[in-house]
N, C-alpha and C positions, 0 to 999 in steps of 0.2 A: 504494500500500500504506500509506504513512504517513498520507495524508489519510483513508483508510478507517478506520484504527485511531483516529485523532484524533476522527473523527466518532462512533465507537463510545464513546469516553471521554466526549465531550460529552453523550451520551445520558443518562449518569448511572446506567444500569442495568448492574450487573456482568455479568449473563448476556449482554448484547449485546457487551461487550468480549470475553468468553471465546469466543463464537461467531465474532467477527471474527478473533481470534487463530487459531482453528482454520481458518477460511476462508483466511487468508493462508498458513498452513503447508501446507494441502492444495493450494492454487493453485500454490505453488512446488514441489510434489511433494517436499517435504522432511520428511515426517513421520518417516521412518526416521532421517535425519540429525539432525533436531530431538531425537528421543528420546536419541540418543547424546550429542549436545552438551549437552543439558540434564540428562543423567544420570537419565533417567526411563524406566520400562518403558513398553511400548506401551499396556498397560491403564491405567496411571496417567496417562499423557499424555491419552489420549482421555477418561478420566473427568474429569480436571481441566478440559479444554476443553469439557465438555458443559454443557447448561443446568443440570444438577444439581451441577456442579462448585463447589467452595468453596475455592479455593486460597488460601494465605497469600501475603503480599507477596513473600517469598523465592522461591516457586515462579513467580510471575508474572515476577519479575526474571530468573530463570534462563531462562525461555522467551523473553523479549524479547532477552536477550543471545545466545541460540542463533540467533535470527532476525537478529542484527546490529543490533538496535534498543536504545534506552534510553528510560526514562521520565523526563519532565521535569515540573516544576511551574511554573505561572505564575499571577499574580494575575488574577482575573476581574472585579474591581471590586466584587463583592458581599461578603457575609459579615460577620463581626463586626469592628467597629472596635476597635482596641487603643488604650488611653490610656497614656501614659508615667506612671511612678510619680511622684507628687508628694511632696515631703519637707517 
């Protein structure tokens, strides 16, 4: 489950992550429990985890916590290089 969600994150497409979260929740047979724990209605949860879903970070964090997961950040080696301020 964790490897599957990490692969979805690495894809870089938010719709892939939302579908992966839905797949995990459905595979665990936990949509009902997930709704209650995340404090979401059935309609809201399914809409959030659909291809058209556009949840905010708070909603994603609630869903992850309800699944017993957390989001972490790590350096990938790319991106913008920061310079220290020179005085």
